[in-house]
C-alpha positions in Angstrom: -111.7 51.9 170.3 -109.2 50.9 167.5 -105.4 49.0 167.7 -103.0 51.5 166.2 -99.9 50.2 165.0 -97.1 53.1 164.6 -93.9 52.1 162.6 -91.2 54.9 162.6 -88.0 55.0 161.7 -85.4 55.4 164.9 -84.7 59.0 164.6 -85.7 61.8 166.8 -86.5 64.1 163.9 -89.3 61.2 162.6 -90.1 60.3 165.9 -92.0 63.1 167.7 -94.7 64.3 165.3 -95.8 60.4 165.7 -95.4 60.3 169.3 -97.6 63.1 169.6 -100.6 61.6 167.4 -100.1 58.3 169.4 -100.1 60.4 173.0 -103.4 61.7 171.8 -105.0 58.4 170.3 -103.9 56.9 173.8 -105.6 59.4 175.6 -108.8 59.3 173.2 -109.0 55.6 174.5 -107.4 54.1 171.6 -104.8 50.9 171.6 -101.5 52.1 170.6 -98.1 50.2 169.5 -95.2 51.5 168.2 -92.8 49.2 166.2 -89.7 50.6 165.7 -86.0 48.8 164.4 -83.2 49.2 166.7 -81.2 46.7 169.5 -82.2 46.1 172.9 -79.1 46.7 175.0 -76.5 49.5 174.3 -73.4 47.7 172.8 -71.8 50.7 170.9 -71.2 54.5 171.5 -71.5 55.6 167.7 -73.7 58.5 168.0 -76.1 57.3 165.2 -76.8 54.4 166.9 -77.1 55.8 170.0 -79.8 58.0 168.7 -82.2 54.6 168.2 -81.7 54.2 172.4 -83.0 57.5 172.6 -86.0 56.8 170.7 -86.7 53.8 172.8 -86.2 55.9 176.3 -88.6 58.9 174.8 -91.4 56.3 174.1 -90.8 54.6 177.5 -91.3 58.0 179.4 -94.0 58.7 177.1 -95.9 55.8 178.1 -96.2 54.4 174.8 -95.8 50.7 174.1 -93.2 49.7 171.6 -91.5 47.0 170.6 -88.0 46.2 168.7 -87.6 44.7 165.0 -84.0 43.6 164.7 -82.4 46.0 162.3 -81.5 44.9 158.5 -77.8 44.1 158.2 -77.5 46.2 155.2 -78.5 49.3 157.3 -75.8 49.5 160.1 -72.8 50.5 157.6 -75.0 52.9 156.1 -76.4 54.0 159.2 -72.6 54.4 160.5 -71.5 56.9 157.5 -74.7 59.3 158.1 -72.8 61.6 160.7 -69.9 61.9 158.2 -72.1 63.3 155.5 -73.5 66.8 155.0 -75.4 69.1 152.8 -77.4 67.4 149.7 -74.8 64.0 150.2 -76.8 63.8 153.4 -80.2 63.5 152.2 -79.0 61.0 149.3 -77.2 59.1 151.9 -80.6 59.2 154.2 -82.7 57.9 151.5 -80.0 55.6 150.7 -80.8 54.4 154.5 -84.2 54.2 154.5 -85.0 52.0 151.5 -82.4 49.6 153.1 -83.9 46.1 154.0 -87.6 47.0 153.2 -88.2 42.9 152.2 -86.7 42.2 156.0 -88.9 44.9 157.6 -91.7 44.1 155.5 -91.4 40.0 157.3 -90.8 41.7 160.6 -94.3 43.6 160.6 -96.0 40.9 158.9 -95.1 38.9 162.3 -96.2 41.3 164.3 -99.4 42.6 162.6 -100.0 38.3 163.2 -100.0 38.9 167.1 -101.4 42.7 167.2 -104.0 42.3 164.7 -104.0 46.1 163.9 -106.9 48.4 162.7 -104.6 50.5 160.9 -101.0 51.3 160.2 -99.6 55.1 160.9 -96.2 55.2 159.4 -93.5 57.8 158.9 -93.4 58.3 155.2 -89.5 57.3 154.9 -90.8 53.6 156.1 -91.4 52.1 152.7 -91.7 48.6 154.2 -95.0 49.5 156.2 -97.0 50.3 152.9 -95.8 46.6 151.4 -96.9 44.8 154.8 -100.1 46.6 155.3 -101.1 45.7 151.2 -100.1 41.9 151.9 -102.2 42.0 155.1 -104.9 44.1 153.5 -104.6 46.7 156.5 -105.3 50.1 155.7 -102.2 52.4 156.4 -102.2 56.3 157.0 -99.0 57.9 156.1 -97.8 61.1 158.1 -95.3 63.3 156.4 -93.6 65.8 158.7 -93.7 69.0 156.4 -95.0 69.4 152.9 -90.8 69.6 151.9 -91.4 66.1 149.6 -94.2 67.2 146.9 -94.2 69.3 144.0 -94.9 72.8 143.5 -94.6 75.5 140.6 -91.1 77.3 141.3 -90.1 74.5 144.3 -86.8 73.0 143.3 -85.9 69.5 143.6 -86.1 67.9 147.2 -83.3 68.1 149.8 -81.4 70.7 147.0 -81.8 73.8 149.5 -82.2 75.9 146.6 -84.2 79.0 146.8 -88.1 78.6 146.2 -88.3 80.4 142.6 -84.8 80.4 141.9 -84.0 81.3 138.1 -81.0 79.7 138.2 -81.9 76.8 135.8 -78.8 75.1 135.2 -78.3 74.7 138.6 -82.3 73.5 138.9 -81.5 71.2 135.9 -78.5 69.5 138.0 -80.3 68.6 141.2 -83.6 67.4 138.8 -80.7 64.7 137.0 -79.5 63.8 140.8 -83.1 63.6 142.0 -84.0 61.4 139.0 -81.3 58.8 139.9 -82.7 58.8 143.5 -86.0 58.3 143.1 -85.2 55.5 140.5 -83.4 53.7 142.7 -85.8 53.8 145.7 -88.7 52.8 143.3 -86.5 49.7 142.0 -85.9 48.6 145.5 -89.6 48.8 146.5 -91.0 47.2 143.3 -88.8 44.1 143.3 -90.2 43.7 146.8 -93.7 44.3 146.0 -92.9 42.0 142.8 -92.0 39.2 145.3 -95.2 39.3 147.3 -97.2 39.2 143.8 -98.2 43.1 144.3 -98.5 45.9 141.6 -96.1 48.0 141.6 -96.1 51.3 142.8 -96.5 54.6 140.5 -92.9 56.4 140.1 -91.6 58.9 142.7 -92.7 57.2 145.7 -90.6 60.2 147.6 -92.4 63.1 145.9 -95.9 62.6 145.8 -98.8 61.4 148.8 -98.6 57.4 148.4 -101.0 56.1 151.1 -104.5 55.6 148.7 -106.4 55.7 152.3 -105.1 58.9 153.6 -101.9 61.3 153.8 -101.2 63.4 156.9 -98.9 66.6 157.0 -98.0 68.2 160.2 -98.1 71.8 159.0 -100.4 74.1 156.8 -100.6 76.0 153.7 -99.6 79.3 155.5 -96.6 77.7 156.5 -95.5 75.8 153.2 -94.7 76.7 149.6 -97.9 75.9 147.1 -97.6 72.4 146.4 -99.7 70.9 143.1 -99.6 67.0 143.2 -101.7 66.5 146.7 -104.1 64.2 146.3 -107.8 64.0 147.9 -107.2 62.0 150.8 -104.0 64.3 151.9 -104.5 67.1 154.5 -102.5 69.5 156.0 -103.6 68.9 159.8 -101.1 71.8 161.8 -98.0 71.0 163.6 -98.0 67.9 165.9 -96.2 69.1 169.1 -98.7 68.5 171.8 -98.6 65.6 174.7 -94.9 65.3 174.6 -93.5 64.9 178.3 -90.5 67.1 178.6 -91.0 67.3 182.3 -87.5 65.5 183.0 -85.7 68.6 181.9 -85.6 71.6 184.0 -84.7 74.9 183.0 -84.0 78.0 185.3 -87.1 80.1 183.5 -86.2 83.1 186.3 -82.9 83.8 184.5 -84.2 84.9 181.5 -83.9 88.8 181.5 -87.2 90.6 180.1 -85.0 93.5 178.9 -82.9 91.9 176.8 -83.4 90.4 173.4 -83.4 86.7 173.8 -81.6 84.6 171.5 -82.0 80.8 171.2 -79.2 78.7 169.9 -79.4 75.2 168.8 -77.9 72.7 166.1 -80.5 69.8 166.7 -80.4 66.9 168.8 -78.3 64.7 166.8 -75.2 66.1 164.9 -74.8 69.0 167.1 -71.2 68.2 168.0 -70.1 71.4 166.6 -67.8 73.5 168.9 -66.4 75.7 167.0 -69.7 76.8 165.3 -71.1 77.6 168.8 -67.8 79.6 170.1 -68.4 81.6 166.7 -71.9 82.4 167.6 -71.1 83.2 171.3 -68.2 85.6 170.2 -70.6 87.4 167.6 -73.4 87.8 170.2 -71.2 89.0 172.9 -72.8 92.5 173.8 -75.6 93.3 176.7 -78.1 93.6 174.2 -78.4 90.1 173.8 -78.9 87.6 176.3 -77.9 83.9 174.3 -79.6 80.9 175.5 -77.5 77.7 174.0 -78.3 74.4 174.0 -75.0 72.2 173.1 -75.9 68.7 172.8 -72.6 67.0 172.4 -70.7 70.0 172.4 -71.5 70.8 176.1 -69.0 69.1 178.0 -66.3 71.0 176.0 -67.9 74.7 176.1 -68.6 74.4 179.6 -65.1 73.9 180.6 -64.1 77.3 178.7 -64.7 80.8 179.6 -68.3 82.1 178.6 -69.6 85.9 178.3 -72.2 87.0 180.8 -74.7 87.1 178.4 -74.8 83.4 177.6 -76.8 80.4 179.6 -74.8 77.3 178.5 -77.0 74.1 178.5 -76.6 70.5 177.3 -80.4 70.2 176.4 -83.6 72.5 177.1 -87.2 71.6 177.1 -87.3 73.7 173.4 -91.3 73.8 173.1 -91.5 75.5 176.7 -88.8 78.1 175.6 -89.9 79.1 172.1 -92.5 80.9 173.5 -90.3 83.2 175.9 -87.3 83.9 173.4 -87.1 86.5 170.4 -85.3 84.8 167.8 -84.2 81.3 167.2 -80.9 80.5 165.3 -81.4 77.0 164.2 -80.1 74.1 161.9 -83.3 73.7 160.7 -84.6 70.5 161.0 -88.2 70.1 160.8 -89.4 69.9 164.5 -87.2 73.1 165.0 -88.6 75.0 162.0 -92.6 73.9 162.6 -92.0 74.5 166.3 -90.8 78.1 165.8 -93.7 78.9 163.2 -96.2 77.7 166.0 -94.5 80.0 168.5 -94.4 82.9 166.0 -90.9 83.1 166.4 -88.3 84.3 163.5 -85.3 82.0 162.8 -82.1 82.1 161.0 -81.1 78.8 160.0 -77.6 77.5 158.9 -78.3 74.1 157.4 -75.8 71.0 158.2 -77.7 68.2 155.6 -80.4 66.3 155.0 -84.0 68.5 154.5 -82.6 71.7 156.6 -81.5 73.7 153.8 -85.0 73.3 152.4 -86.4 74.7 155.4 -84.1 77.2 155.1 -85.3 78.1 151.8 -89.0 78.0 153.2 -88.3 80.2 156.1 -86.8 82.9 153.5 -90.2 82.6 150.8 -92.5 82.6 154.1 -90.3 86.1 155.4 -90.0 84.4 158.7 -86.1 84.3 158.7 -82.7 84.4 156.8 -80.1 81.3 156.2 -76.4 81.5 156.6 -73.9 79.0 155.7 -72.8 77.0 158.7 -69.2 76.2 157.2 -68.0 79.7 156.2 -70.4 82.2 157.8 -68.3 85.1 159.7 -69.6 86.5 163.0 -70.2 90.2 161.2 -72.8 88.3 158.7 -74.1 86.6 161.5 -74.2 90.1 163.4 -76.0 91.5 160.7 -78.8 89.0 159.9 -79.5 89.4 163.8 -79.8 92.8 163.7 -81.9 92.8 160.8 -84.6 91.0 162.1 -84.2 92.4 165.8 -84.6 96.3 163.9 -86.9 95.4 161.0 -90.7 94.4 162.0 -91.7 92.2 159.0 -89.7 89.2 160.1 -91.2 88.9 163.3 -94.9 90.4 162.2 -94.7 87.9 159.0 -94.2 85.0 162.0 -96.9 86.1 164.2 -99.3 86.1 161.2 -98.3 82.5 160.4 -98.7 81.4 164.5 -102.3 82.8 164.3 -103.1 80.9 161.7 -101.2 77.6 163.1 -103.1 78.3 166.1 -106.6 77.2 164.6 -105.0 73.9 163.7 -105.1 71.1 166.5 -102.7 68.7 164.6 -102.6 65.5 167.5 -106.9 65.8 167.9 -107.2 65.9 164.1 -105.0 63.3 163.2 -106.5 61.0 166.1 -109.9 61.7 164.7 -109.1 60.7 160.9 -107.1 58.0 162.1 -110.1 56.2 163.7 -112.4 57.1 161.1 -110.2 55.5 158.7 -109.7 52.5 161.3 -113.5 52.3 161.3 -114.6 52.7 157.8 -112.1 51.3 156.0 -112.3 53.7 153.0 -110.2 56.1 151.8 -110.9 59.8 153.5 -111.7 62.0 150.7 -111.7 66.0 151.0 -115.1 67.3 149.7 -114.4 70.1 147.2 -115.4 72.9 149.7 -112.8 72.4 152.3 -109.4 73.4 152.2 -106.5 71.7 152.3 -105.9 72.4 156.1 -108.0 70.8 158.4 -109.2 72.3 161.9 -111.5 70.9 164.1 -113.8 73.5 162.9 -113.6 71.3 159.9 -114.0 67.6 161.6 -117.9 67.1 161.3 -118.2 68.1 157.8 -115.1 66.2 156.7 -115.7 62.8 158.8 -119.9 63.0 158.5 -120.1 62.9 154.4 -120.5 59.6 152.4 -117.0 58.3 151.0 -116.1 55.9 148.1 -115.5 52.2 149.0 -111.9 50.7 148.8 
């Protein structure tokens, strides 16, 4: 069996896809190890740093071996500012954060490679040091994308802009294109500086907007759940959501309290920047009617809200087992993170998305484009606007029907299983895995024999 090194940013949003794949590969008999930036002792109460410790706790709970890399000093001040950013400014700041310390992390990864001797590296797309270390050590590397959002497509606006897909507002598109150009140039320059130091060829431009592994790129989504993309390479595959194989048994949920005769609305603003009691209060007030049962995962706002008088139709929790809960509700009011959006689509549930920042506005555009949801401005929506959006989805059948159609397509995929088979193929053959012309972009277990048993070009 193969030795697989997973490298990941210390954030929950970037972890879940990789941990699902890693758990599947471990179950398949492979030797799996994570390498993540972080600190070994809790010495801070900053939320963004607390999240890094949660990543370690989750990997421990999943029985996935991991080792900690000391963070680059340049990342810490940038990380502390991230919770104070929102909208497009957040994604600019996040890209700046993820491109800090490339040389530092490259050296840390190389030290671990010498001890662990992996057959292949599996990396989050937002960790460019993995690519540098893999090229120096001459190890194949597989890049994991949580959705198709970073890639280009006709009518697809700049990444992170949140503009509607197919928008005709050319002036606004051009404005974001100029912003994006500056961001991409900065990222490319930082990467190429490190590549040059180690005598490696410069990277092709726009690392963030294209699949960049010459070996294998895997997207944890499906064509049916994305806007069309036109710059995917022959070694890039949609594999479906990577949701299974997670251990959430530590979370108890009273499913017996869910009322079958009520329209059940689940509300969550994610796992990190969710301390927004005013937003939750507005949602609770808007939905204070016997027609609905409202289930709230309040996160950082839980302690404040639990001390307040809540309507009888509200169930309030600090955290819930989201994957288990989604099939039992009717509508998901979400911040629009990649994990939550993909999990909602996999469960066939329509969405109302209130983006906070990062890729969330793009997921709101994606939900509207797919016909599975609506978007509201988290800072300016009114109770009347929310109620109108809820009723539009509840009374109209098109959103639910479209969500179920996508769910049926996603059910044909088995993301972690497909990823495990493909990654193992790379580890054993040390060749790029190329898609034959007759196979679709979305690979299911049905396609694996045709994909993995045909001759491929040597690297």
